[in-house]
N, CA, C and O atoms as a Tinker XYZ file with bonds, in Angstrom:
   432  protein
     1  N     80.459000   66.847000  106.049000    73     2
     2  CA    81.701000   65.823000  106.081000    64     1     3
     3  C     82.959000   66.135000  105.298000    63     2     4     5
     4  O     82.750000   66.146000  104.085000    81     3
     5  N     84.081000   66.366000  105.619000    73     3     6
     6  CA    85.352000   66.701000  105.211000    64     5     7
     7  C     85.589000   65.852000  103.871000    63     6     8     9
     8  O     85.268000   64.673000  103.727000    81     7
     9  N     86.110000   66.536000  103.071000    73     7    10
    10  CA    86.224000   65.871000  101.725000    64     9    11
    11  C     87.713000   65.639000  101.278000    63    10    12    13
    12  O     88.032000   65.042000  100.250000    81    11
    13  N     88.617000   66.214000  102.226000    73    11    14
    14  CA    90.145000   66.209000  102.238000    64    13    15
    15  C     90.537000   64.860000  102.418000    63    14    16    17
    16  O     89.798000   63.988000  102.877000    81    15
    17  N     91.779000   64.688000  102.028000    73    15    18
    18  CA    92.539000   63.384000  102.453000    64    17    19
    19  C     93.058000   63.138000  103.839000    63    18    20    21
    20  O     93.469000   62.032000  104.191000    81    19
    21  N     93.029000   64.261000  104.669000    73    19    22
    22  CA    93.567000   64.195000  105.772000    64    21    23
    23  C     95.225000   64.501000  105.879000    63    22    24    25
    24  O     95.875000   64.448000  106.924000    81    23
    25  N     95.656000   64.774000  104.774000    73    23    26
    26  CA    97.055000   65.135000  104.746000    64    25    27
    27  C     97.177000   66.699000  104.629000    63    26    28    29
    28  O     96.415000   67.389000  103.951000    81    27
    29  N     98.288000   67.196000  105.415000    73    27    30
    30  CA    98.465000   68.542000  105.457000    64    29    31
    31  C     99.140000   68.941000  104.098000    63    30    32    33
    32  O     99.880000   68.196000  103.455000    81    31
    33  N     98.763000   70.290000  103.728000    73    31    34
    34  CA    99.135000   70.886000  102.436000    64    33    35
    35  C    100.691000   71.068000  102.809000    63    34    36    37
    36  O    101.100000   71.408000  103.919000    81    35
    37  N    101.574000   70.749000  101.557000    73    35    38
    38  CA   102.928000   70.848000  101.985000    64    37    39
    39  C    103.306000   72.383000  102.085000    63    38    40    41
    40  O    102.680000   73.242000  101.464000    81    39
    41  N    104.268000   72.631000  102.829000    73    39    42
    42  CA   104.909000   74.186000  102.927000    64    41    43
    43  C    105.557000   74.400000  101.750000    63    42    44    45
    44  O    106.266000   73.560000  101.196000    81    43
    45  N    105.295000   75.694000  101.278000    73    43    46
    46  CA   106.333000   76.125000  100.081000    64    45    47
    47  C    107.906000   76.252000  100.400000    63    46    48    49
    48  O    108.329000   76.430000  101.542000    81    47
    49  N    108.548000   76.165000   99.507000    73    47    50
    50  CA   109.917000   76.383000   99.938000    64    49    51
    51  C    110.417000   77.916000  100.040000    63    50    52    53
    52  O    111.440000   78.206000  100.661000    81    51
    53  N    109.694000   78.781000   99.447000    73    51    54
    54  CA   109.876000   80.277000   99.578000    64    53    55
    55  C    108.602000   81.010000   99.795000    63    54    56    57
    56  O    107.547000   80.598000   99.312000    81    55
    57  N    108.686000   82.159000  100.560000    73    55    58
    58  CA   107.582000   82.936000  100.591000    64    57    59
    59  C    108.001000   84.422000  100.382000    63    58    60    61
    60  O    109.050000   84.892000  100.822000    81    59
    61  N    107.099000   85.095000   99.686000    73    59    62
    62  CA   107.123000   86.834000   99.565000    64    61    63
    63  C    106.753000   87.294000  100.757000    63    62    64    65
    64  O    105.629000   86.933000  101.107000    81    63
    65  N    107.470000   88.125000  101.651000    73    63    66
    66  CA   107.185000   88.761000  102.425000    64    65    67
    67  C    107.138000   90.455000  102.481000    63    66    68    69
    68  O    108.173000   90.845000  101.941000    81    67
    69  N    106.507000   91.344000  102.830000    73    67    70
    70  CA   106.781000   92.513000  102.915000    64    69    71
    71  C    108.045000   93.112000  103.583000    63    70    72    73
    72  O    108.552000   92.399000  104.449000    81    71
    73  N    108.603000   94.229000  103.341000    73    71    74
    74  CA   109.888000   94.637000  103.786000    64    73    75
    75  C    109.504000   94.801000  105.163000    63    74    76    77
    76  O    110.400000   94.427000  105.919000    81    75
    77  N    108.352000   95.287000  105.817000    73    75    78
    78  CA   108.097000   95.333000  106.989000    64    77    79
    79  C    108.479000   94.079000  108.031000    63    78    80    81
    80  O    109.241000   94.048000  108.997000    81    79
    81  N    107.719000   93.171000  107.492000    73    79    82
    82  CA   107.975000   91.622000  107.997000    64    81    83
    83  C    109.330000   91.329000  108.110000    63    82    84    85
    84  O    109.849000   91.042000  109.189000    81    83
    85  N    109.935000   91.387000  107.043000    73    83    86
    86  CA   111.349000   91.186000  106.826000    64    85    87
    87  C    112.139000   91.892000  107.936000    63    86    88    89
    88  O    112.886000   91.269000  108.691000    81    87
    89  N    111.930000   93.305000  108.009000    73    87    90
    90  CA   112.837000   94.156000  108.847000    64    89    91
    91  C    112.416000   93.463000  110.301000    63    90    92    93
    92  O    113.391000   93.393000  111.049000    81    91
    93  N    111.424000   93.037000  110.760000    73    91    94
    94  CA   111.086000   92.441000  112.028000    64    93    95
    95  C    111.933000   91.384000  112.341000    63    94    96    97
    96  O    112.277000   91.250000  113.515000    81    95
    97  N    112.312000   90.642000  111.524000    73    95    98
    98  CA   113.234000   89.425000  111.573000    64    97    99
    99  C    114.894000   89.718000  111.568000    63    98   100   101
   100  O    115.756000   88.898000  111.884000    81    99
   101  N    115.076000   90.885000  111.196000    73    99   102
   102  CA   116.484000   91.187000  111.048000    64   101   103
   103  C    117.031000   91.273000  112.513000    63   102   104   105
   104  O    116.429000   91.876000  113.401000    81   103
   105  N    118.317000   90.569000  112.709000    73   103   106
   106  CA   119.205000   90.427000  113.750000    64   105   107
   107  C    120.297000   91.094000  113.705000    63   106   108   109
   108  O    120.844000   91.461000  114.745000    81   107
   109  N    120.827000   91.379000  112.423000    73   107   110
   110  CA   121.913000   91.991000  112.409000    64   109   111
   111  C    121.795000   92.820000  111.135000    63   110   112   113
   112  O    121.343000   92.382000  110.077000    81   111
   113  N    122.366000   94.390000  111.389000    73   111   114
   114  CA   122.372000   95.251000  110.394000    64   113   115
   115  C    123.775000   95.891000  110.316000    63   114   116   117
   116  O    124.384000   96.471000  111.214000    81   115
   117  N    124.121000   95.676000  109.145000    73   115   118
   118  CA   125.392000   96.420000  108.880000    64   117   119
   119  C    125.112000   97.838000  108.064000    63   118   120   121
   120  O    124.751000   97.694000  106.896000    81   119
   121  N    125.246000   99.215000  108.572000    73   119   122
   122  CA   124.924000  100.156000  107.938000    64   121   123
   123  C    125.774000  100.485000  106.709000    63   122   124   125
   124  O    126.972000  100.275000  106.900000    81   123
   125  N    125.492000  100.896000  105.633000    73   123   126
   126  CA   126.251000  101.049000  104.177000    64   125   127
   127  C    127.191000  102.055000  104.522000    63   126   128   129
   128  O    126.843000  102.805000  105.434000    81   127
   129  N    128.274000  102.240000  104.015000    73   127   130
   130  CA   129.308000  103.192000  103.722000    64   129   131
   131  C    128.910000  104.218000  102.778000    63   130   132   133
   132  O    128.599000  103.878000  101.636000    81   131
   133  N    128.881000  105.556000  103.163000    73   131   134
   134  CA   128.371000  106.479000  102.128000    64   133   135
   135  C    129.564000  106.606000  101.260000    63   134   136   137
   136  O    130.630000  106.999000  101.733000    81   135
   137  N    129.410000  106.237000   99.794000    73   135   138
   138  CA   130.340000  106.451000   99.098000    64   137   139
   139  C    131.066000  108.131000   98.755000    63   138   140   141
   140  O    130.335000  109.103000   98.565000    81   139
   141  N    132.465000  108.213000   98.730000    73   139   142
   142  CA   132.887000  109.436000   98.830000    64   141   143
   143  C    132.361000  110.213000   97.703000    63   142   144   145
   144  O    131.841000  111.302000   97.944000    81   143
   145  N    132.431000  109.808000   96.589000    73   143   146
   146  CA   132.160000  110.144000   95.148000    64   145   147
   147  C    130.654000  110.658000   95.140000    63   146   148   149
   148  O    130.444000  111.666000   94.465000    81   147
   149  N    129.540000  110.058000   95.839000    73   147   150
   150  CA   128.299000  110.523000   96.028000    64   149   151
   151  C    128.008000  111.555000   96.969000    63   150   152   153
   152  O    127.085000  112.363000   96.872000    81   151
   153  N    128.969000  111.468000   98.014000    73   151   154
   154  CA   128.897000  112.613000   99.299000    64   153   155
   155  C    129.439000  113.957000   98.416000    63   154   156   157
   156  O    128.772000  114.990000   98.465000    81   155
   157  N    130.622000  113.897000   97.644000    73   155   158
   158  CA   131.055000  114.970000   96.879000    64   157   159
   159  C    130.212000  115.758000   96.008000    63   158   160   161
   160  O    130.256000  116.987000   95.960000    81   159
   161  N    129.412000  114.999000   95.292000    73   159   162
   162  CA   128.304000  115.274000   94.355000    64   161   163
   163  C    126.881000  115.687000   95.087000    63   162   164   165
   164  O    125.966000  116.265000   94.499000    81   163
   165  N    126.860000  115.350000   96.256000    73   163   166
   166  CA   125.691000  115.577000   97.001000    64   165   167
   167  C    124.419000  114.801000   96.814000    63   166   168   169
   168  O    123.296000  115.194000   97.133000    81   167
   169  N    124.756000  113.556000   96.213000    73   167   170
   170  CA   124.006000  112.640000   96.029000    64   169   171
   171  C    123.323000  111.870000   97.251000    63   170   172   173
   172  O    124.017000  111.337000   98.117000    81   171
   173  N    121.934000  111.839000   97.276000    73   171   174
   174  CA   121.196000  111.210000   98.377000    64   173   175
   175  C    120.029000  110.719000   97.917000    63   174   176   177
   176  O    119.481000  111.319000   96.993000    81   175
   177  N    119.504000  109.686000   98.401000    73   175   178
   178  CA   118.260000  109.095000   97.910000    64   177   179
   179  C    118.088000  107.511000   98.679000    63   178   180   181
   180  O    118.573000  107.128000   99.743000    81   179
   181  N    117.290000  106.845000   97.791000    73   179   182
   182  CA   116.825000  105.529000   98.430000    64   181   183
   183  C    117.302000  104.540000   97.154000    63   182   184   185
   184  O    117.183000  104.783000   95.953000    81   183
   185  N    117.842000  103.425000   97.752000    73   183   186
   186  CA   118.329000  102.526000   96.657000    64   185   187
   187  C    117.187000  101.333000   97.175000    63   186   188   189
   188  O    117.047000  101.087000   98.373000    81   187
   189  N    116.512000  100.736000   96.260000    73   187   190
   190  CA   115.486000   99.589000   96.447000    64   189   191
   191  C    116.126000   98.424000   95.885000    63   190   192   193
   192  O    116.507000   98.487000   94.716000    81   191
   193  N    116.309000   97.309000   96.595000    73   191   194
   194  CA   117.011000   95.832000   96.373000    64   193   195
   195  C    115.854000   94.848000   96.491000    63   194   196   197
   196  O    114.900000   94.926000   97.265000    81   195
   197  N    116.085000   93.994000   95.667000    73   195   198
   198  CA   115.313000   92.718000   95.544000    64   197   199
   199  C    116.050000   91.674000   96.399000    63   198   200   201
   200  O    117.201000   91.419000   96.045000    81   199
   201  N    115.580000   91.061000   97.426000    73   199   202
   202  CA   116.857000   90.344000   98.411000    64   201   203
   203  C    115.949000   88.951000   98.535000    63   202   204   205
   204  O    114.729000   88.953000   98.705000    81   203
   205  N    116.826000   87.700000   98.412000    73   203   206
   206  CA   116.426000   86.467000   98.965000    64   205   207
   207  C    117.180000   86.169000  100.153000    63   206   208   209
   208  O    118.358000   86.506000  100.263000    81   207
   209  N    116.330000   85.339000  101.353000    73   207   210
   210  CA   116.832000   85.277000  102.394000    64   209   211
   211  C    116.969000   83.825000  102.656000    63   210   212   213
   212  O    115.852000   83.313000  102.594000    81   211
   213  N    117.828000   83.018000  102.906000    73   211   214
   214  CA   117.802000   81.642000  103.075000    64   213   215
   215  C    117.177000   81.169000  104.585000    63   214   216   217
   216  O    117.122000   81.816000  105.630000    81   215
   217  N    116.753000   79.858000  104.301000    73   215   218
   218  CA   116.131000   79.158000  105.336000    64   217   219
   219  C    116.836000   79.412000  106.632000    63   218   220   221
   220  O    116.170000   79.308000  107.662000    81   219
   221  N    118.127000   79.738000  106.709000    73   219   222
   222  CA   119.027000   79.946000  107.908000    64   221   223
   223  C    119.052000   81.165000  108.258000    63   222   224   225
   224  O    119.608000   81.406000  109.330000    81   223
   225  N    118.507000   82.229000  107.529000    73   223   226
   226  CA   118.649000   83.772000  107.687000    64   225   227
   227  C    119.678000   84.568000  107.047000    63   226   228   229
   228  O    119.867000   85.765000  107.263000    81   227
   229  N    120.459000   83.691000  106.091000    73   227   230
   230  CA   121.480000   84.415000  105.636000    64   229   231
   231  C    120.921000   85.191000  104.062000    63   230   232   233
   232  O    120.078000   84.657000  103.341000    81   231
   233  N    121.487000   86.326000  103.795000    73   231   234
   234  CA   121.167000   87.114000  102.550000    64   233   235
   235  C    121.893000   86.260000  101.459000    63   234   236   237
   236  O    123.117000   86.137000  101.498000    81   235
   237  N    121.272000   85.777000  100.663000    73   235   238
   238  CA   121.834000   84.844000   99.319000    64   237   239
   239  C    121.805000   85.469000   98.187000    63   238   240   241
   240  O    122.756000   85.265000   97.434000    81   239
   241  N    120.783000   86.347000   97.767000    73   239   242
   242  CA   120.806000   87.037000   96.540000    64   241   243
   243  C    120.349000   88.554000   96.698000    63   242   244   245
   244  O    119.300000   88.821000   97.284000    81   243
   245  N    121.184000   89.555000   96.148000    73   243   246
   246  CA   120.699000   90.887000   96.262000    64   245   247
   247  C    120.909000   91.463000   95.129000    63   246   248   249
   248  O    122.051000   91.476000   94.671000    81   247
   249  N    119.832000   92.063000   94.438000    73   247   250
   250  CA   119.575000   92.738000   93.017000    64   249   251
   251  C    119.191000   94.064000   93.144000    63   250   252   253
   252  O    118.338000   94.305000   93.998000    81   251
   253  N    119.644000   95.000000   92.465000    73   251   254
   254  CA   119.178000   96.308000   92.118000    64   253   255
   255  C    117.837000   96.370000   91.366000    63   254   256   257
   256  O    117.602000   95.853000   90.273000    81   255
   257  N    117.001000   97.084000   92.127000    73   255   258
   258  CA   115.686000   97.195000   91.543000    64   257   259
   259  C    115.817000   98.860000   91.265000    63   258   260   261
   260  O    115.652000   99.245000   90.107000    81   259
   261  N    116.070000   99.710000   92.178000    73   259   262
   262  CA   116.167000  101.188000   91.521000    64   261   263
   263  C    117.027000  101.893000   92.544000    63   262   264   265
   264  O    117.188000  101.427000   93.672000    81   263
   265  N    117.614000  103.097000   92.110000    73   263   266
   266  CA   118.385000  103.830000   92.802000    64   265   267
   267  C    119.592000  104.323000   92.248000    63   266   268   269
   268  O    120.031000  103.773000   91.238000    81   267
   269  N    120.249000  105.368000   92.805000    73   267   270
   270  CA   121.423000  105.969000   92.114000    64   269   271
   271  C    122.458000  104.807000   91.951000    63   270   272   273
   272  O    122.665000  104.018000   92.873000    81   271
   273  N    123.096000  104.731000   90.752000    73   271   274
   274  CA   124.348000  103.655000   90.755000    64   273   275
   275  C    125.568000  104.023000   91.699000    63   274   276   277
   276  O    126.381000  103.201000   92.121000    81   275
   277  N    125.573000  105.363000   91.962000    73   275   278
   278  CA   126.888000  105.684000   92.970000    64   277   279
   279  C    126.443000  105.191000   94.254000    63   278   280   281
   280  O    127.376000  104.864000   94.988000    81   279
   281  N    125.386000  105.058000   94.692000    73   279   282
   282  CA   124.574000  104.397000   95.707000    64   281   283
   283  C    124.623000  102.958000   96.004000    63   282   284   285
   284  O    124.886000  102.341000   97.036000    81   283
   285  N    124.305000  102.600000   94.840000    73   283   286
   286  CA   123.620000  100.967000   94.782000    64   285   287
   287  C    124.735000   99.978000   95.199000    63   286   288   289
   288  O    124.478000   98.992000   95.890000    81   287
   289  N    126.019000  100.281000   94.746000    73   287   290
   290  CA   127.061000   99.293000   95.363000    64   289   291
   291  C    127.322000   99.235000   96.858000    63   290   292   293
   292  O    127.769000   98.227000   97.407000    81   291
   293  N    127.019000  100.369000   97.494000    73   291   294
   294  CA   127.459000  100.526000   98.843000    64   293   295
   295  C    126.223000   99.839000   99.730000    63   294   296   297
   296  O    126.364000   99.233000  100.793000    81   295
   297  N    124.931000  100.099000   98.994000    73   295   298
   298  CA   123.780000   99.478000   99.675000    64   297   299
   299  C    123.878000   97.996000   99.608000    63   298   300   301
   300  O    123.570000   97.304000  100.579000    81   299
   301  N    124.381000   97.392000   98.268000    73   299   302
   302  CA   124.194000   95.972000   98.231000    64   301   303
   303  C    125.275000   95.286000   99.159000    63   302   304   305
   304  O    125.031000   94.292000   99.844000    81   303
   305  N    126.582000   95.976000   99.099000    73   303   306
   306  CA   127.456000   95.506000   99.838000    64   305   307
   307  C    127.131000   95.460000  101.417000    63   306   308   309
   308  O    127.585000   94.528000  102.080000    81   307
   309  N    126.369000   96.433000  102.003000    73   307   310
   310  CA   125.835000   96.306000  103.138000    64   309   311
   311  C    124.927000   95.273000  103.655000    63   310   312   313
   312  O    125.123000   94.633000  104.688000    81   311
   313  N    123.731000   95.131000  102.718000    73   311   314
   314  CA   122.809000   94.375000  102.829000    64   313   315
   315  C    123.095000   92.721000  102.990000    63   314   316   317
   316  O    122.516000   91.880000  103.678000    81   315
   317  N    124.317000   92.607000  101.998000    73   315   318
   318  CA   124.914000   91.159000  101.840000    64   317   319
   319  C    125.374000   90.892000  103.343000    63   318   320   321
   320  O    125.502000   89.694000  103.591000    81   319
   321  N    125.633000   91.708000  104.329000    73   319   322
   322  CA   126.103000   91.302000  105.625000    64   321   323
   323  C    125.233000   91.050000  106.493000    63   322   324   325
   324  O    125.531000   90.547000  107.576000    81   323
   325  N    123.879000   91.397000  106.110000    73   323   326
   326  CA   122.640000   91.454000  107.041000    64   325   327
   327  C    122.256000   89.968000  107.552000    63   326   328   329
   328  O    122.480000   88.984000  106.847000    81   327
   329  N    121.806000   89.901000  108.521000    73   327   330
   330  CA   121.449000   88.431000  109.052000    64   329   331
   331  C    120.094000   88.748000  109.693000    63   330   332   333
   332  O    119.796000   89.774000  110.302000    81   331
   333  N    119.210000   87.510000  109.404000    73   331   334
   334  CA   117.780000   87.519000  109.650000    64   333   335
   335  C    117.414000   86.132000  110.506000    63   334   336   337
   336  O    118.150000   85.153000  110.379000    81   335
   337  N    116.417000   86.094000  111.257000    73   335   338
   338  CA   115.901000   85.024000  112.049000    64   337   339
   339  C    115.181000   84.068000  110.928000    63   338   340   341
   340  O    114.603000   84.581000  109.970000    81   339
   341  N    115.241000   82.866000  111.078000    73   339   342
   342  CA   114.706000   82.022000  110.106000    64   341   343
   343  C    113.131000   82.443000  110.343000    63   342   344   345
   344  O    112.651000   82.680000  111.451000    81   343
   345  N    112.398000   82.492000  109.057000    73   343   346
   346  CA   110.950000   82.503000  108.682000    64   345   347
   347  C    110.387000   81.223000  108.946000    63   346   348   349
   348  O    110.705000   80.265000  108.241000    81   347
   349  N    109.583000   81.109000  109.889000    73   347   350
   350  CA   108.808000   79.895000  110.057000    64   349   351
   351  C    107.303000   80.045000  109.455000    63   350   352   353
   352  O    106.511000   80.949000  109.724000    81   351
   353  N    107.083000   78.871000  108.519000    73   351   354
   354  CA   105.680000   78.721000  108.095000    64   353   355
   355  C    105.197000   77.339000  108.542000    63   354   356   357
   356  O    105.719000   76.336000  108.056000    81   355
   357  N    104.308000   77.257000  109.366000    73   355   358
   358  CA   103.573000   75.859000  109.717000    64   357   359
   359  C    104.840000   75.325000  110.717000    63   358   360   361
   360  O    104.933000   74.106000  110.855000    81   359
   361  N    105.649000   76.045000  111.296000    73   359   362
   362  CA   106.883000   75.316000  112.053000    64   361   363
   363  C    108.244000   75.074000  111.224000    63   362   364   365
   364  O    109.281000   74.653000  111.735000    81   363
   365  N    108.092000   75.378000  109.977000    73   363   366
   366  CA   109.253000   74.965000  109.116000    64   365   367
   367  C    109.696000   76.119000  108.607000    63   366   368   369
   368  O    108.918000   76.975000  108.185000    81   367
   369  N    111.408000   76.295000  108.596000    73   367   370
   370  CA   111.899000   77.412000  108.012000    64   369   371
   371  C    111.682000   77.199000  106.345000    63   370   372   373
   372  O    111.652000   76.155000  105.692000    81   371
   373  N    111.547000   78.553000  105.941000    73   371   374
   374  CA   111.352000   78.897000  104.428000    64   373   375
   375  C    112.258000   79.852000  103.953000    63   374   376   377
   376  O    112.648000   80.773000  104.669000    81   375
   377  N    112.677000   79.672000  102.610000    73   375   378
   378  CA   113.251000   81.113000  102.034000    64   377   379
   379  C    112.347000   82.155000  102.275000    63   378   380   381
   380  O    111.204000   81.966000  102.691000    81   379
   381  N    112.878000   83.353000  102.000000    73   379   382
   382  CA   112.095000   84.681000  101.869000    64   381   383
   383  C    112.642000   85.503000  100.730000    63   382   384   385
   384  O    113.840000   85.727000  100.558000    81   383
   385  N    111.609000   85.952000   99.934000    73   383   386
   386  CA   111.871000   86.751000   98.946000    64   385   387
   387  C    111.072000   88.083000   99.266000    63   386   388   389
   388  O    109.851000   88.121000   99.423000    81   387
   389  N    112.083000   89.364000   99.354000    73   387   390
   390  CA   111.432000   90.472000   99.829000    64   389   391
   391  C    112.270000   91.626000   99.030000    63   390   392   393
   392  O    113.204000   91.380000   98.267000    81   391
   393  N    111.712000   93.082000   99.376000    73   391   394
   394  CA   112.443000   94.019000   99.010000    64   393   395
   395  C    113.108000   94.751000  100.337000    63   394   396   397
   396  O    112.614000   94.664000  101.461000    81   395
   397  N    114.269000   95.460000  100.030000    73   395   398
   398  CA   114.699000   96.227000  101.259000    64   397   399
   399  C    115.021000   97.632000  100.502000    63   398   400   401
   400  O    115.571000   97.712000   99.404000    81   399
   401  N    114.537000   98.815000  101.364000    73   399   402
   402  CA   115.001000   99.936000  101.139000    64   401   403
   403  C    116.475000  100.507000  101.850000    63   402   404   405
   404  O    116.625000  100.337000  103.060000    81   403
   405  N    117.231000  100.988000  101.281000    73   403   406
   406  CA   118.318000  101.474000  101.872000    64   405   407
   407  C    118.336000  102.911000  101.677000    63   406   408   409
   408  O    118.314000  103.303000  100.510000    81   407
   409  N    118.382000  103.974000  102.842000    73   407   410
   410  CA   118.162000  105.417000  102.563000    64   409   411
   411  C    119.556000  106.044000  102.841000    63   410   412   413
   412  O    120.184000  105.735000  103.854000    81   411
   413  N    119.977000  106.832000  102.030000    73   411   414
   414  CA   121.214000  107.733000  102.103000    64   413   415
   415  C    120.975000  109.071000  102.067000    63   414   416   417
   416  O    120.647000  109.694000  101.058000    81   415
   417  N    121.150000  109.562000  103.260000    73   415   418
   418  CA   121.026000  111.269000  103.619000    64   417   419
   419  C    122.274000  111.730000  104.064000    63   418   420   421
   420  O    123.025000  111.235000  104.904000    81   419
   421  N    122.422000  112.999000  103.216000    73   419   422
   422  CA   123.591000  113.890000  103.867000    64   421   423
   423  C    123.184000  114.520000  105.056000    63   422   424   425
   424  O    122.045000  114.984000  104.998000    81   423
   425  N    123.801000  114.677000  106.151000    73   423   426
   426  CA   123.308000  115.502000  107.229000    64   425   427
   427  C    124.610000  116.738000  107.332000    63   426   428   429
   428  O    125.829000  116.568000  107.378000    81   427
   429  N    123.957000  117.762000  107.343000    73   427   430
   430  CA   124.727000  118.943000  107.824000    64   429   431
   431  C    126.237000  118.993000  107.274000    63   430   432
   432  O    126.982000  119.919000  107.597000    81   431
């Protein structure tokens, strides 16, 4: 016999998803501009960002987790312009909490 009240559990306002799941929802990606100072110094690497995405798919918060300070601002500026499909949980859009890696590589 079911012991529940028959009511559905409320949908959380925010969910944490992996970078891979978030990447699958991305519909617009603005590439970062390689900072001239970092390029001159031969600095390359990965910037890790903590990102909040709204119910409508807009990036609302971007915080630096790790990465070279010379690369960080370019990564943050780019990610703030990214756009995502709304993440649906039980048919309702929810905010997304995720991490994003932005790679900077010097080529030839």
